C-alpha positions in Angstrom: 118.7 78.0 197.3 115.8 77.9 194.9 112.8 75.4 194.5 114.3 73.6 191.5 117.8 73.3 193.2 116.1 71.9 196.1 114.4 69.2 194.0 117.5 67.2 194.0 117.5 66.7 197.9 114.2 64.5 197.5 116.1 61.5 196.1 118.7 61.9 198.8 115.8 61.5 201.3 114.4 58.7 199.5 117.7 56.9 199.8 117.9 57.8 203.4 114.5 56.1 203.8 115.7 53.0 202.3 118.8 52.8 204.6 116.4 52.8 207.6 114.1 50.3 205.9 117.0 48.1 205.4 118.3 48.8 209.3 114.9 47.6 210.6 115.0 44.7 208.3 118.3 43.5 209.6 117.1 44.0 213.1 113.9 42.0 212.4 115.7 39.2 210.9 118.6 38.9 213.3 115.9 38.9 216.2 114.0 36.1 214.5 117.4 34.1 214.0 118.2 34.4 217.7 114.7 33.6 218.6 114.8 30.5 216.3 118.1 29.5 217.9 119.8 30.0 214.7 122.2 32.7 216.0 123.2 34.2 219.3 123.5 38.1 220.0 127.4 37.7 220.8 127.9 36.8 217.1 126.5 40.1 216.0 129.1 42.1 218.1 131.8 41.8 215.4 129.5 41.0 212.5 130.9 37.5 212.1 129.1 34.2 211.4 125.9 36.1 210.0 123.0 33.6 209.8 121.6 32.7 206.7 118.3 34.7 207.7 120.0 38.0 207.8 123.1 37.7 205.6 121.6 39.3 202.5 120.1 42.0 204.3 123.3 42.7 206.1 125.5 42.7 202.9 122.8 44.9 201.3 122.9 47.5 204.2 126.7 47.7 203.6 126.2 48.4 199.9 124.1 51.5 200.9 127.2 53.1 202.2 129.3 52.2 199.1 128.2 53.8 195.7 125.5 55.9 197.4 128.1 58.0 199.0 129.3 59.4 195.6 125.5 59.8 194.9 124.9 62.1 197.9 128.0 64.0 197.2 127.1 64.8 193.6 123.5 65.8 194.7 124.9 68.4 197.1 127.4 69.6 194.6 124.7 70.0 191.9 122.4 71.8 194.4 125.3 74.3 195.5 126.4 75.1 191.9 123.0 75.5 190.5 123.2 72.4 188.3 120.2 70.7 189.5 118.3 70.7 186.5 115.6 68.7 185.3 118.0 66.2 183.8 120.0 66.0 187.0 116.9 65.5 189.1 115.4 62.9 186.8 118.8 61.0 186.7 118.9 61.2 190.7 115.5 59.6 190.7 116.7 56.8 188.3 119.2 56.1 190.6 117.5 55.7 193.7 114.8 53.5 191.5 117.9 51.2 190.7 118.8 51.3 194.6 115.5 50.1 195.5 115.3 47.7 193.1 118.7 46.4 193.7 117.8 46.1 197.5 114.8 44.2 196.8 116.6 41.5 194.7 119.6 41.5 196.9 117.4 40.9 200.2 115.4 38.1 198.9 118.5 36.4 197.7 118.0 36.9 194.1 120.3 36.0 191.3 123.5 37.8 191.1 122.8 38.3 187.4 119.7 40.6 188.3 121.5 42.6 190.9 124.5 43.2 188.6 122.3 44.7 186.0 120.5 47.2 188.6 123.9 48.0 190.0 125.2 48.6 186.5 122.2 50.9 185.6 122.8 53.0 188.8 126.8 53.0 188.3 126.1 54.3 184.8 123.5 56.8 185.8 125.6 58.2 188.7 128.6 58.5 186.3 126.4 60.7 184.0 125.3 62.6 187.0 129.2 63.5 187.7 129.6 64.4 184.0 126.5 67.0 184.5 128.1 68.3 187.4 131.5 68.9 185.5 129.7 70.4 182.4 127.7 72.5 184.8 131.2 73.8 186.4 132.8 74.4 183.1 130.0 76.3 181.6 
């Protein structure tokens, strides 16, 4: 695999970093909720009755395993098929930027309208990445 083809792996690594950051934030928020007496450790056993301190972070963590699964799949497919062009890598970075921005807005309990726009951007960019892959395979 050439250096240009491996460039598409870096946005994937950036997403993995985001996932780890959100996991740590969930832990910190849940620990704070337990220490403040707003939650018990037992209620996290089955992810029921998430306290307000951590609900947005936990929901965001779940989001990181939805649409991004398609992102990782298309990045790997582009790398394997030789389709990790400058366009594909740029689109991958735009997708990741939208995920980071979405996470910040979501975790802060921001307005749904802002989250929807960021999600929509990532959704559109990811669709284009799949089209780039399809074109790569056909040509």
